[in-house]
C-alpha positions as CSV (number, residue, x, y, z in Angstrom):
1,M,-0.1,0.0,0.0
2,G,1.4,3.3,-1.1
3,R,0.7,6.7,0.3
4,T,-0.5,9.6,-1.9
5,R,1.2,12.9,-1.3
6,R,-1.0,15.6,0.3
7,R,-1.8,18.5,-1.9
8,R,0.0,21.6,-0.4
9,P,-1.5,25.1,-0.8
10,K,0.5,26.9,-3.3
11,K,-0.5,30.3,-2.4
12,L,-0.3,29.9,1.6
13,R,3.3,31.4,1.7
14,R,2.2,34.5,-0.2
15,K,-0.9,34.9,2.0
16,L,1.2,34.6,5.2
17,L,3.6,37.3,3.8
18,T,0.8,39.6,3.1
19,I,-0.9,39.2,6.5
20,R,2.3,40.2,8.2
21,Q,2.9,43.2,5.9
22,R,-0.6,44.4,6.4
23,L,-0.3,44.2,10.1
24,G,3.0,46.2,9.8
25,M,4.9,43.7,11.8
26,S,8.5,42.4,11.6
27,Q,9.1,38.7,11.4
28,T,10.2,38.9,15.0
29,Q,7.0,40.6,16.1
30,M,4.9,38.2,14.2
31,A,6.6,35.2,15.8
32,K,5.8,36.7,19.2
33,S,2.2,37.4,18.1
34,L,1.9,33.7,17.0
35,D,3.4,32.5,20.4
36,L,6.0,30.6,18.4
37,A,8.4,29.0,20.8
38,V,11.0,29.0,18.0
39,H,13.1,31.7,16.4
40,Y,11.7,34.4,14.1
41,S,13.3,32.3,11.2
42,A,10.1,30.1,11.4
43,V,8.1,33.0,10.0
44,S,10.7,33.6,7.3
45,N,10.6,29.9,6.4
46,Y,6.7,29.9,6.2
47,E,6.9,33.1,3.9
48,L,9.6,31.5,1.7
49,G,7.7,28.2,1.5
50,T,10.5,26.1,2.8
51,R,8.5,25.1,5.8
52,E,4.8,24.9,6.3
53,P,3.1,25.9,9.6
54,D,1.1,23.6,11.6
55,L,-2.5,23.8,12.0
56,L,-2.6,25.9,15.2
57,T,-0.2,28.3,13.7
58,I,-2.5,28.8,10.7
59,L,-5.4,29.2,12.9
60,K,-3.4,32.1,14.8
61,Y,-2.6,33.7,11.5
62,A,-6.2,33.7,10.6
63,E,-7.4,35.0,13.8
64,L,-4.7,37.9,13.5
65,A,-5.9,38.6,9.9
66,G,-9.6,38.3,10.8
67,V,-10.3,35.8,8.2
68,S,-11.2,32.0,8.3
69,T,-8.6,29.3,7.8
70,D,-10.2,28.2,4.6
71,V,-9.0,31.5,3.0
72,L,-5.6,30.7,3.8
73,I,-5.6,27.2,2.8
74,D,-7.7,27.3,-0.3
75,D,-5.7,28.6,-3.3
76,K,-9.1,29.6,-5.0
77,R,-9.9,32.0,-2.3
78,K,-8.3,35.5,-2.2
79,L,-7.1,37.1,1.0
């Protein structure tokens, strides 16, 4: 039995960057707002698409932006 690869949202990284920029935050400020226990570089990795945030982090991004999580995850929906 093989596992099929999960489809990843292609526009998520751009949406996360847009949210941070609209809030006027640095990556360090965003990491603190998201209650990330890791270095600000996690935010950079999310925005570059080299790393994908976990579900709780996506939920926090959505709350900060005042949108639902499906707006962030669904490539067909605009921010």
